[in-house]
MARNU-461940 format. One line per field, with one value per atom (N, C-alpha, C): residue number from 1; residue in one letter; atom name; x, y, z. Coordinates in nm, 4 decimals. Layout:
k	NUM	...
r	a	...
a	CA	...
X	X	...
Y	Y	...
Z	Z	...
//
This chain:
k	1	1	1	2	2	2	3	3	3	4	4	4	5	5	5	6	6	6	7	7	7	8	8	8	9	9	9	10	10	10	11	11	11	12	12	12	13	13	13	14	14	14	15	15	15	16	16	16	17	17	17	18	18	18	19	19	19	20	20	20	21	21	21	22	22	22	23	23	23	24	24	24	25	25	25	26	26	26	27	27	27	28	28	28	29	29	29	30	30	30	31	31	31	32	32	32	33	33	33	34	34	34	35	35	35	36	36	36	37	37	37	38	38	38	39	39	39	40	40	40	41	41	41	42	42	42	43	43	43	44	44	44	45	45	45	46	46	46	47	47	47	48	48	48	49	49	49	50	50	50	51	51	51	52	52	52	53	53	53	54	54	54	55	55	55	56	56	56	57	57	57	58	58	58	59	59	59	60	60	60	61	61	61	62	62	62	63	63	63	64	64	64	65	65	65	66	66	66	67	67	67	68	68	68	69	69	69	70	70	70	71	71	71	72	72	72	73	73	73	74	74	74	75	75	75	76	76	76	77	77	77	78	78	78	79	79	79	80	80	80	81	81	81	82	82	82	83	83	83	84	84	84	85	85	85	86	86	86	87	87	87	88	88	88	89	89	89	90	90	90	91	91	91	92	92	92	93	93	93	94	94	94	95	95	95	96	96	96	97	97	97	98	98	98	99	99	99	100	100	100	101	101	101	102	102	102	103	103	103	104	104	104	105	105	105	106	106	106	107	107	107	108	108	108	109	109	109	110	110	110	111	111	111	112	112	112	113	113	113	114	114	114	115	115	115	116	116	116	117	117	117	118	118	118	119	119	119	120	120	120	121	121	121	122	122	122	123	123	123	124	124	124	125	125	125	126	126	126	127	127	127	128	128	128	129	129	129	130	130	130	131	131	131	132	132	132	133	133	133	134	134	134	135	135	135	136	136	136	137	137	137	138	138	138	139	139	139	140	140	140	141	141	141	142	142	142	143	143	143	144	144	144	145	145	145	146	146	146	147	147	147	148	148	148	149	149	149	150	150	150	151	151	151	152	152	152	153	153	153	154	154	154	155	155	155	156	156	156	157	157	157	158	158	158	159	159	159	160	160	160	161	161	161	162	162	162	163	163	163	164	164	164	165	165	165	166	166	166	167	167	167	168	168	168	169	169	169	170	170	170	171	171	171	172	172	172	173	173	173	174	174	174	175	175	175	176	176	176	177	177	177	178	178	178	179	179	179	180	180	180	181	181	181	182	182	182	183	183	183	184	184	184	185	185	185	186	186	186	187	187	187	188	188	188	189	189	189	190	190	190	191	191	191	192	192	192	193	193	193	194	194	194
r	m	m	m	k	k	k	i	i	i	g	g	g	l	l	l	y	y	y	f	f	f	g	g	g	s	s	s	f	f	f	n	n	n	p	p	p	i	i	i	h	h	h	l	l	l	g	g	g	h	h	h	l	l	l	i	i	i	l	l	l	a	a	a	n	n	n	y	y	y	i	i	i	v	v	v	e	e	e	y	y	y	l	l	l	d	d	d	i	i	i	d	d	d	h	h	h	i	i	i	w	w	w	f	f	f	v	v	v	v	v	v	s	s	s	p	p	p	k	k	k	n	n	n	p	p	p	l	l	l	k	k	k	k	k	k	k	k	k	g	g	g	g	g	g	l	l	l	l	l	l	d	d	d	y	y	y	v	v	v	h	h	h	r	r	r	m	m	m	n	n	n	m	m	m	v	v	v	r	r	r	l	l	l	a	a	a	i	i	i	h	h	h	n	n	n	y	y	y	k	k	k	k	k	k	m	m	m	s	s	s	v	v	v	s	s	s	d	d	d	i	i	i	e	e	e	s	s	s	g	g	g	h	h	h	s	s	s	p	p	p	s	s	s	y	y	y	t	t	t	f	f	f	h	h	h	t	t	t	l	l	l	n	n	n	v	v	v	i	i	i	r	r	r	k	k	k	k	k	k	y	y	y	p	p	p	e	e	e	d	d	d	k	k	k	f	f	f	t	t	t	i	i	i	l	l	l	i	i	i	g	g	g	k	k	k	d	d	d	t	t	t	l	l	l	y	y	y	s	s	s	m	m	m	y	y	y	k	k	k	w	w	w	k	k	k	n	n	n	y	y	y	n	n	n	n	n	n	i	i	i	l	l	l	n	n	n	k	k	k	y	y	y	n	n	n	i	i	i	f	f	f	v	v	v	y	y	y	p	p	p	r	r	r	i	i	i	m	m	m	k	k	k	h	h	h	y	y	y	l	l	l	f	f	f	h	h	h	y	y	y	n	n	n	n	n	n	f	f	f	k	k	k	q	q	q	k	k	k	n	n	n	i	i	i	y	y	y	f	f	f	l	l	l	k	k	k	a	a	a	p	p	p	i	i	i	i	i	i	e	e	e	i	i	i	s	s	s	s	s	s	s	s	s	f	f	f	i	i	i	r	r	r	h	h	h	s	s	s	i	i	i	r	r	r	i	i	i	g	g	g	k	k	k	n	n	n	m	m	m	k	k	k	s	s	s	m	m	m	l	l	l	q	q	q	t	t	t	k	k	k	v	v	v	w	w	w	k	k	k	y	y	y	m	m	m	e	e	e	e	e	e	h	h	h	n	n	n	f	f	f	y	y	y	k	k	k	i	i	i	k	k	k
a	N	CA	C	N	CA	C	N	CA	C	N	CA	C	N	CA	C	N	CA	C	N	CA	C	N	CA	C	N	CA	C	N	CA	C	N	CA	C	N	CA	C	N	CA	C	N	CA	C	N	CA	C	N	CA	C	N	CA	C	N	CA	C	N	CA	C	N	CA	C	N	CA	C	N	CA	C	N	CA	C	N	CA	C	N	CA	C	N	CA	C	N	CA	C	N	CA	C	N	CA	C	N	CA	C	N	CA	C	N	CA	C	N	CA	C	N	CA	C	N	CA	C	N	CA	C	N	CA	C	N	CA	C	N	CA	C	N	CA	C	N	CA	C	N	CA	C	N	CA	C	N	CA	C	N	CA	C	N	CA	C	N	CA	C	N	CA	C	N	CA	C	N	CA	C	N	CA	C	N	CA	C	N	CA	C	N	CA	C	N	CA	C	N	CA	C	N	CA	C	N	CA	C	N	CA	C	N	CA	C	N	CA	C	N	CA	C	N	CA	C	N	CA	C	N	CA	C	N	CA	C	N	CA	C	N	CA	C	N	CA	C	N	CA	C	N	CA	C	N	CA	C	N	CA	C	N	CA	C	N	CA	C	N	CA	C	N	CA	C	N	CA	C	N	CA	C	N	CA	C	N	CA	C	N	CA	C	N	CA	C	N	CA	C	N	CA	C	N	CA	C	N	CA	C	N	CA	C	N	CA	C	N	CA	C	N	CA	C	N	CA	C	N	CA	C	N	CA	C	N	CA	C	N	CA	C	N	CA	C	N	CA	C	N	CA	C	N	CA	C	N	CA	C	N	CA	C	N	CA	C	N	CA	C	N	CA	C	N	CA	C	N	CA	C	N	CA	C	N	CA	C	N	CA	C	N	CA	C	N	CA	C	N	CA	C	N	CA	C	N	CA	C	N	CA	C	N	CA	C	N	CA	C	N	CA	C	N	CA	C	N	CA	C	N	CA	C	N	CA	C	N	CA	C	N	CA	C	N	CA	C	N	CA	C	N	CA	C	N	CA	C	N	CA	C	N	CA	C	N	CA	C	N	CA	C	N	CA	C	N	CA	C	N	CA	C	N	CA	C	N	CA	C	N	CA	C	N	CA	C	N	CA	C	N	CA	C	N	CA	C	N	CA	C	N	CA	C	N	CA	C	N	CA	C	N	CA	C	N	CA	C	N	CA	C	N	CA	C	N	CA	C	N	CA	C	N	CA	C	N	CA	C	N	CA	C	N	CA	C	N	CA	C	N	CA	C	N	CA	C	N	CA	C	N	CA	C	N	CA	C	N	CA	C	N	CA	C	N	CA	C	N	CA	C	N	CA	C	N	CA	C	N	CA	C	N	CA	C	N	CA	C	N	CA	C	N	CA	C	N	CA	C	N	CA	C	N	CA	C	N	CA	C	N	CA	C	N	CA	C	N	CA	C	N	CA	C	N	CA	C	N	CA	C	N	CA	C	N	CA	C	N	CA	C	N	CA	C	N	CA	C	N	CA	C	N	CA	C	N	CA	C	N	CA	C	N	CA	C
X	0.0834	0.0000	0.0880	0.0443	0.1164	0.0507	0.1280	0.0737	0.1415	0.0600	0.1113	0.1129	0.2283	0.2427	0.2304	0.1236	0.0950	0.1284	0.2509	0.2974	0.2466	0.2186	0.1802	0.1367	0.1268	0.0756	-0.0770	-0.1402	-0.2853	-0.3486	-0.3143	-0.3468	-0.4285	-0.5531	-0.6294	-0.6245	-0.6748	-0.6958	-0.8105	-0.7977	-0.9012	-0.9354	-1.0276	-1.0744	-0.9645	-0.8691	-0.7566	-0.6791	-0.6557	-0.5875	-0.6671	-0.7973	-0.8826	-0.8924	-0.9055	-0.9150	-0.7876	-0.6739	-0.5465	-0.5294	-0.5554	-0.5412	-0.6339	-0.7570	-0.8528	-0.8080	-0.7554	-0.7053	-0.5932	-0.4999	-0.3847	-0.4270	-0.5162	-0.5550	-0.6485	-0.7154	-0.8063	-0.7393	-0.6414	-0.5851	-0.4417	-0.3724	-0.2339	-0.2191	-0.1000	-0.0744	-0.0506	-0.1514	-0.1478	-0.2778	-0.2655	-0.3839	-0.4495	-0.3674	-0.4179	-0.3332	-0.3944	-0.3240	-0.3243	-0.2080	-0.1977	-0.1670	-0.2528	-0.2230	-0.1365	-0.0108	0.0829	0.0904	0.0226	0.0140	0.1412	0.2083	0.3352	0.3098	0.3661	0.3509	0.4105	0.5298	0.5942	0.6945	0.6800	0.7740	0.8984	1.0174	1.1380	1.1748	1.1161	1.1480	1.0443	0.9431	0.8403	0.8339	0.7941	0.7733	0.6446	0.6419	0.5282	0.4054	0.4204	0.3105	0.1807	0.0729	-0.0585	-0.0843	0.0106	-0.0070	-0.0974	-0.2115	-0.3028	-0.2393	-0.2898	-0.2435	-0.2589	-0.1656	-0.1613	-0.2940	-0.3504	-0.4744	-0.5872	-0.5984	-0.7049	-0.6842	-0.5600	-0.5331	-0.5593	-0.5252	-0.5572	-0.7090	-0.7805	-0.9271	-0.9879	-0.9360	-0.9911	-0.9632	-0.8453	-0.8164	-0.9110	-0.9310	-1.0241	-1.1639	-1.2100	-1.3421	-1.3479	-1.2410	-1.2384	-1.2434	-1.1788	-1.1653	-1.2598	-1.3537	-1.4356	-1.5136	-1.5421	-1.6162	-1.5268	-1.3971	-1.3037	-1.2389	-1.2773	-1.2285	-1.0806	-1.0270	-0.8875	-0.7946	-0.8440	-0.7620	-0.7655	-0.6498	-0.6379	-0.5526	-0.5614	-0.4743	-0.3754	-0.2501	-0.1460	-0.0913	-0.0777	-0.0182	0.1244	0.1900	0.3233	0.4261	0.3996	0.4929	0.4552	0.3519	0.3091	0.4233	0.4462	0.5522	0.6888	0.6984	0.8265	0.8183	0.8783	0.8752	1.0127	1.0781	1.0287	1.0321	0.9576	0.9516	1.0332	1.1198	1.2021	1.1514	1.1254	1.0718	1.1601	1.2907	1.3855	1.3611	1.3444	1.3195	1.1852	1.0834	0.9495	0.9502	1.0176	1.0238	1.0928	1.1973	1.2658	1.1719	1.0930	0.9970	0.8916	0.8399	0.7356	0.7870	0.9069	0.9617	0.9801	1.0215	1.0377	0.9027	0.8043	0.6732	0.5908	0.6108	0.5319	0.6245	0.7044	0.8055	0.7474	0.6233	0.5626	0.5055	0.4865	0.4234	0.5264	0.4822	0.5676	0.5160	0.6068	0.5664	0.6180	0.5307	0.5632	0.5356	0.6214	0.6057	0.5367	0.4359	0.3631	0.4036	0.4538	0.4917	0.4535	0.4403	0.4145	0.5444	0.5306	0.6487	0.7259	0.6542	0.7207	0.8044	0.7558	0.8314	0.9555	0.9417	1.0575	1.1680	1.1279	1.2229	1.3122	1.2537	1.3303	1.3742	1.3605	1.3899	1.5362	1.6241	1.7660	1.7925	1.6966	1.7118	1.6713	1.6082	1.5618	1.6800	1.6614	1.7627	1.7765	1.9011	1.9305	1.8454	1.8266	1.7376	1.7879	1.9201	1.9729	1.9328	1.9334	1.8929	1.7469	1.6616	1.5195	1.5028	1.5736	1.5633	1.6067	1.7023	1.7535	1.6659	1.5851	1.5090	1.3604	1.3077	1.1627	1.1253	1.0115	0.9517	0.8887	0.9024	0.8469	0.7481	0.6222	0.5215	0.5096	0.5336	0.5303	0.4053	0.3182	0.1973	0.2190	0.1486	0.1745	0.1261	0.1995	0.1608	0.1983	0.1189	0.1574	0.2604	0.3797	0.4921	0.5379	0.4693	0.5021	0.6306	0.6610	0.7727	0.8968	0.8968	1.0123	1.0753	1.2057	1.2779	1.3188	1.2517	1.2686	1.3532	1.4526	1.5390	1.5218	1.4570	1.4359	1.5683	1.6718	1.8019	1.8567	1.8133	1.8599	1.8116	1.7066	1.6466	1.6240	1.7284	1.7170	1.7293	1.6300	1.6282	1.5257	1.5549	1.4625	1.3321	1.3394	1.2231	1.1385	1.1596	1.0757	0.9801	0.8516	0.7490	0.6644	0.6627	0.5819	0.4429	0.3433	0.2074	0.1321	0.0439	-0.0464	-0.1802	-0.1722	-0.2916	-0.3549	-0.4812	-0.5455	-0.4684	-0.4559	-0.3919	-0.5002	-0.4935	-0.5917	-0.5211	-0.5436	-0.4714	-0.5481	-0.5655	-0.6176	-0.5048	-0.4764	-0.3716	-0.4254	-0.3672	-0.4063	-0.3751	-0.2630	-0.2253	-0.3267	-0.3760	-0.4789	-0.6066	-0.6456	-0.7670	-0.7512	-0.6371	-0.6143	-0.6210	-0.5526	-0.5510	-0.6918	-0.7643	-0.8995	-0.9922	-0.9835	-1.0667	-1.0304	-0.9009	-0.8565	-0.9166	-0.9351	-0.9893	-1.1408	-1.2036	-1.3490	-1.4159	-1.3424	-1.4007	-1.4597	-1.5592	-1.6237	-1.5514	-1.4895	-1.4117	-1.4807	-1.6082	-1.6825	-1.6724	-1.6737	-1.6743	-1.5431	-1.4370	-1.3059	-1.2734	-1.3687	-1.3452	-1.4568	-1.4222	-1.5228	-1.6171	-1.7466	-1.8475	-1.8191	-1.7823	-1.7567	-1.6334	-1.5341	-1.4148	-1.4519	-1.5336	-1.5774	-1.6514	-1.7438	-1.8201	-1.7287	-1.6309	-1.5341	-1.4565	-1.4132	-1.3380	-1.4246	-1.5496	-1.6413	-1.6671	-1.6872	-1.7127	-1.5968	-1.4739	-1.3554	-1.2995	-1.3664	-1.3251	-1.1808	-1.1410	-1.0023	-0.9713	-0.8508	-0.7882	-0.8470	-0.9437	-1.0014	-0.9196	-0.9219	-0.8508	-0.9304	-0.8585	-0.9284	-0.9042
Y	-0.1186	0.0000	0.1252	0.2279	0.3554	0.4509	0.4875	0.5658	0.7015	0.8055	0.9404	0.9698	1.0113	1.0441	1.1951	1.2362	1.3785	1.4112	1.4588	1.4910	1.6289	1.6451	1.7778	1.7765	1.8953	1.9102	1.9020	1.9486	1.9502	2.0116	2.1372	2.2084	2.3346	2.3221	2.2003	2.1626	2.0437	2.0051	2.0903	2.1365	2.2235	2.1770	2.2458	2.2046	2.2103	2.3005	2.3061	2.1758	2.1175	1.9878	1.8804	1.8802	1.7767	1.7925	1.9154	1.9405	1.8928	1.9268	1.8877	1.7357	1.6726	1.5270	1.4569	1.5057	1.4453	1.4621	1.5787	1.6023	1.5024	1.4865	1.3995	1.2539	1.2075	1.0665	1.0376	1.1399	1.1203	1.1438	1.2344	1.2730	1.2253	1.1830	1.1419	0.9914	0.9411	0.7979	0.7575	0.7835	0.7528	0.6796	0.5667	0.4876	0.5321	0.5811	0.6101	0.7214	0.8027	0.9086	0.8740	0.8816	0.8711	1.0082	1.0571	1.1780	1.1362	1.1774	1.1418	1.2617	1.2486	1.3586	1.3623	1.4753	1.4905	1.5385	1.4687	1.5152	1.6542	1.6754	1.8068	1.8172	1.9223	1.9495	2.0136	1.9531	2.0093	2.1469	2.1871	2.3182	2.4243	2.3873	2.4846	2.5013	2.6209	2.6447	2.5750	2.5309	2.4528	2.5384	2.6675	2.7534	2.7297	2.7030	2.6852	2.5481	2.4545	2.3209	2.2383	2.1943	2.1109	1.9763	1.9098	1.7751	1.6849	1.5949	1.5012	1.4263	1.3797	1.3006	1.3810	1.5081	1.5917	1.6137	1.6352	1.6555	1.5278	1.4129	1.2841	1.2679	1.2995	1.2875	1.3746	1.4964	1.5875	1.5375	1.4793	1.4235	1.3066	1.2204	1.1069	1.1566	1.2607	1.3166	1.3757	1.4439	1.5122	1.4152	1.2993	1.2079	1.0884	1.0892	0.9697	0.9245	1.0131	0.9743	0.9514	0.9575	0.9420	0.8033	0.7149	0.5767	0.5651	0.6641	0.6582	0.7360	0.7682	0.8422	0.7746	0.7780	0.7228	0.8168	0.7990	0.8745	0.7769	0.8191	0.7329	0.7926	0.7061	0.7495	0.6972	0.6754	0.6147	0.6998	0.8307	0.9182	0.9360	0.8666	0.8760	0.8366	0.9183	0.8882	0.9375	0.9979	1.0520	1.2045	1.2674	1.4132	1.4664	1.5410	1.5785	1.4590	1.4718	1.3644	1.4039	1.3137	1.3385	1.2518	1.3132	1.2429	1.1256	1.1449	1.0394	0.9121	0.9270	0.8115	0.7467	0.8313	0.7797	0.6985	0.7494	0.6794	0.5442	0.5371	0.4086	0.3067	0.3512	0.2622	0.2148	0.3087	0.2751	0.1743	0.1957	0.1044	-0.0373	-0.0473	-0.1804	-0.2475	-0.1668	-0.2203	-0.2562	-0.1792	-0.2000	-0.2101	-0.3174	-0.3284	-0.3431	-0.3847	-0.4077	-0.2797	-0.1778	-0.0548	0.0472	0.1358	0.2436	0.3752	0.4532	0.5748	0.7002	0.7990	0.9309	1.0328	1.1322	1.2352	1.3559	1.4070	1.5258	1.6447	1.7501	1.8697	1.9950	2.1045	2.2328	2.2951	2.3898	2.4574	2.5278	2.5782	2.6454	2.5465	2.4222	2.3198	2.2784	2.2681	2.2343	2.3376	2.4625	2.5721	2.5492	2.4901	2.4686	2.3237	2.2423	2.0997	2.0721	2.1621	2.1420	2.1379	2.1827	2.1800	2.0450	1.9601	1.8311	1.7400	1.6554	1.5545	1.4579	1.4390	1.3477	1.3759	1.5027	1.5377	1.4838	1.4748	1.4213	1.2757	1.2013	1.0618	1.0490	1.1373	1.1371	1.1710	1.2733	1.3154	1.2048	1.1252	1.0195	0.8941	0.8734	0.7488	0.7606	0.8827	0.8975	0.9979	0.9731	1.0756	1.1802	1.3051	1.4151	1.4893	1.4957	1.5754	1.7081	1.8167	1.9499	2.0225	2.0563	2.1271	2.2780	2.3545	2.4984	2.5726	2.6742	2.7687	2.9073	3.0067	3.1443	3.1832	3.2147	3.2357	3.3803	3.4646	3.6069	3.6348	3.5523	3.5815	3.4980	3.4258	3.3406	3.3786	3.3767	3.3876	3.2457	3.1863	3.0433	3.0197	2.9352	2.9021	2.7550	2.7264	2.5883	2.5182	2.5945	2.5345	2.4539	2.4876	2.4149	2.2702	2.2414	2.1090	2.0569	2.0460	1.9898	1.8384	1.7767	1.6318	1.5718	1.4540	1.3872	1.3492	1.3259	1.2719	1.3785	1.5066	1.6134	1.6597	1.6512	1.6848	1.8003	1.9093	2.0251	2.0094	1.9996	1.9689	2.0926	2.0706	2.1775	2.1575	2.1466	2.1264	2.2617	2.2611	2.3872	2.4543	2.5865	2.6615	2.7002	2.6430	2.6700	2.7485	2.8758	2.9568	2.9676	2.8529	2.8474	2.7891	2.8473	2.7900	2.7679	2.6697	2.6416	2.7606	2.8273	2.9423	3.0564	3.0769	3.1797	3.1440	3.0171	2.9731	2.9929	2.9526	2.9695	3.1160	3.1998	3.3437	3.4026	3.3649	3.4191	3.3791	3.2542	3.2083	3.2846	3.3085	3.3828	3.5228	3.5842	3.7206	3.7225	3.6054	3.5986	3.5839	3.5434	3.5260	3.3856	3.3740	3.2461	3.1775	3.0648	2.9912	2.8629	2.8517	2.7289	2.6887	2.7854	2.7541	2.6948	2.7037	2.6537	2.5165	2.4612	2.3352	2.2361	2.1088	2.0045	2.0172	1.9957	2.0243	1.9536	1.8243	1.7503	1.8044	1.8520	1.9108	2.0404	2.1216	2.2484	2.2227	2.1253	2.0937	2.0450	1.9626	1.9115	2.0277	2.1201	2.2355	2.3229	2.3414	2.4216	2.3563	2.2250	2.1529	2.1654	2.1675	2.1724	2.3136	2.4107	2.5509	2.5741	2.5068	2.5151	2.6507	2.6952	2.8137	2.9464	2.9420	3.0665	3.1163	3.2458	3.3036	3.2669	3.2074	3.1619	3.2586
Z	0.0000	0.0000	0.0000	-0.0715	-0.0751	0.0243	0.1250	0.2367	0.2450	0.2563	0.2780	0.4265	0.4767	0.6184	0.6353	0.6995	0.7194	0.8646	0.8866	1.0210	1.0629	1.1925	1.2405	1.3849	1.4408	1.5774	1.5772	1.4691	1.4566	1.5816	1.6017	1.7257	1.6984	1.6463	1.6188	1.4706	1.4396	1.3007	1.2459	1.1210	1.0634	0.9216	0.8581	0.7250	0.6203	0.6356	0.5424	0.5405	0.6589	0.6678	0.5925	0.6137	0.5531	0.4016	0.3552	0.2107	0.1414	0.1991	0.1404	0.1407	0.2550	0.2655	0.1666	0.1545	0.0627	-0.0826	-0.1158	-0.2513	-0.2839	-0.1913	-0.2155	-0.2335	-0.1488	-0.1549	-0.2735	-0.3246	-0.4377	-0.5733	-0.5790	-0.7080	-0.7325	-0.6286	-0.6463	-0.6248	-0.6465	-0.6362	-0.4900	-0.4081	-0.2650	-0.2309	-0.1609	-0.1258	0.0037	0.0950	0.2297	0.2921	0.3762	0.4499	0.5978	0.6607	0.8059	0.8623	0.9492	1.0253	1.1437	1.1414	1.2493	1.3443	1.4570	1.5529	1.6380	1.6343	1.7069	1.8494	1.9486	2.0870	2.1061	2.0489	2.0562	1.9428	1.8633	1.7554	1.8158	1.7985	1.8589	1.8053	1.6915	1.6333	1.6681	1.7483	1.7858	1.9365	1.9801	2.1222	2.1646	2.2914	2.3381	2.3677	2.3865	2.4292	2.3537	2.4262	2.3649	2.3063	2.3230	2.2673	2.3580	2.3037	2.3824	2.4111	2.5143	2.5459	2.4240	2.4114	2.2985	2.2820	2.3920	2.3873	2.3230	2.3567	2.3002	2.1503	2.1092	1.9669	1.8873	1.9458	1.8828	1.8696	1.9763	1.9740	1.8644	1.8505	1.7494	1.6078	1.5849	1.4521	1.4245	1.5238	1.5055	1.4683	1.5392	1.5105	1.3694	1.3297	1.2002	1.0823	1.0968	0.9817	0.9888	1.0817	1.1042	0.9803	0.8850	0.7639	0.6425	0.6603	0.5480	0.5535	0.4639	0.4667	0.4318	0.3602	0.3177	0.4110	0.5298	0.6269	0.7626	0.8303	0.9661	1.0489	1.1802	1.2703	1.3322	1.3442	1.4003	1.5295	1.6297	1.7574	1.7714	1.6582	1.6598	1.7342	1.7452	1.8166	1.9640	2.0071	2.1471	2.2399	2.3400	2.4364	2.3947	2.2760	2.2295	2.2267	2.3240	2.3278	2.3649	2.2757	2.1432	2.0471	1.9384	1.8395	1.7169	1.6736	1.5558	1.4407	1.3283	1.2118	1.1713	1.1794	1.1429	1.2247	1.3558	1.4423	1.4102	1.3910	1.3601	1.2313	1.1297	1.0011	1.0135	1.0947	1.1166	1.1803	1.2780	1.3448	1.2453	1.1652	1.0679	0.9646	0.9154	0.8137	0.8675	0.9931	1.0532	1.0766	1.1162	1.1502	1.0267	0.9177	0.7958	0.6737	0.6666	0.5600	0.4195	0.4079	0.2759	0.2138	0.2958	0.2477	0.2011	0.1127	0.0635	0.1219	0.1809	0.2507	0.1820	0.1754	0.1229	0.2324	0.2445	0.3470	0.2849	0.3537	0.3094	0.3959	0.3324	0.4078	0.3299	0.4021	0.3385	0.2911	0.1983	0.1450	0.2567	0.3569	0.4692	0.5502	0.5627	0.6356	0.5574	0.4255	0.3426	0.3609	0.3749	0.3933	0.5163	0.6210	0.7447	0.7635	0.6587	0.6732	0.7064	0.6671	0.6971	0.8477	0.9282	1.0746	1.1344	1.0530	1.1033	1.1335	1.2305	1.2629	1.1446	1.0967	0.9850	0.8609	0.8289	0.7177	0.5833	0.5649	0.4387	0.4191	0.5283	0.5241	0.4808	0.5343	0.4992	0.3507	0.3053	0.1653	0.0695	0.1107	0.0239	0.0208	0.1248	0.1358	0.1008	0.1026	0.0892	-0.0190	-0.0818	-0.1661	-0.0748	-0.1137	-0.0370	-0.1262	-0.0837	-0.1540	-0.0806	-0.1525	-0.0920	-0.1404	-0.0462	-0.0846	-0.0724	-0.1563	-0.1615	-0.0377	-0.0007	0.1044	0.0558	0.0900	0.0608	0.1654	0.1198	0.2118	0.2076	0.2807	0.2820	0.3585	0.4549	0.5452	0.5181	0.4079	0.3784	0.2453	0.2426	0.1163	0.0828	-0.0153	-0.0396	-0.1638	-0.1525	-0.2646	-0.3006	-0.4142	-0.4556	-0.4840	-0.5173	-0.5473	-0.4305	-0.3097	-0.1914	-0.1919	-0.2668	-0.2643	-0.4060	-0.4827	-0.6179	-0.6083	-0.5511	-0.5319	-0.6267	-0.6771	-0.7678	-0.6979	-0.5680	-0.4978	-0.4286	-0.4575	-0.4028	-0.5127	-0.4829	-0.5804	-0.5280	-0.6030	-0.5655	-0.6255	-0.5386	-0.5800	-0.6265	-0.7214	-0.7638	-0.6923	-0.5627	-0.4800	-0.4490	-0.4058	-0.3682	-0.2533	-0.2606	-0.1521	-0.0527	0.0656	0.1711	0.2809	0.2842	0.3827	0.5141	0.5763	0.7133	0.7960	0.9078	0.9924	1.1336	1.2000	1.3385	1.4277	1.4020	1.4861	1.4703	1.3470	1.3245	1.4002	1.3956	1.4666	1.6162	1.6712	1.8163	1.8559	1.7804	1.8116	1.8030	1.6992	1.6797	1.7935	1.8372	1.9491	2.0766	2.0971	2.2164	2.2226	2.1058	2.1062	2.0820	2.0952	2.0944	1.9591	1.8559	1.7229	1.7069	1.6211	1.5947	1.4789	1.5036	1.4026	1.3582	1.3864	1.3564	1.2095	1.1185	0.9754	0.9264	1.0052	0.9636	1.0214	1.0967	1.1659	1.1352	1.1357	1.1216	1.2417	1.2212	1.3246	1.4565	1.4501	1.5744	1.6476	1.5703	1.6310	1.7019	1.6357	1.6956	1.8274	1.8252	1.9470	2.0587	2.0234	2.1216	2.1840	2.0996	2.1490	2.2388	2.2018	2.2827	2.4185	2.4165	2.5412	2.6392	2.5845	2.6699	2.6870	2.6222	2.6366	2.5912	2.4836	2.4355	2.3728	2.3953	2.3350	2.3833	2.4710	2.5226	2.6398	2.6587	2.7737	2.8985	2.9958	3.1182	3.2310
//
């Protein structure tokens, strides 16, 4: 099986994540998408990061009607979580499957900071989805690899950080979230100033 690994904090998962994942699994040579929820990204500050269990629950709620999507807890208990280590575990556990990494253009820009990033670039296909990058000076020459594919996927400019900030200042973000995720967040009073 050809599996796309969609790594992220998903803090929270939103419709942009789902639209992109659905596009990839329907239009590209990928059979299934795994949302790999990271306990803690070593390159990001922890501030405002919900507990891992809640983020896992929200991903499960968001994808419950998508047969070609699953959530993976393979990084559970690893904080910080390094993609290189996770990929080694996945390859040993699922030797028959072929894995592709899904990342945004902004993540590719900082990929050189990843642990053993050259090893990852040499072993895996990387699908890079578009992002509007106002704050980055991006040089494609840094990544002239045969296995990096820049997708012509829809550009969905919704971000988890925008949703968190908007909720903190009292804005209604219901339209940017799957209904069950929104209800879960409301029930737990997530991201609001307490």
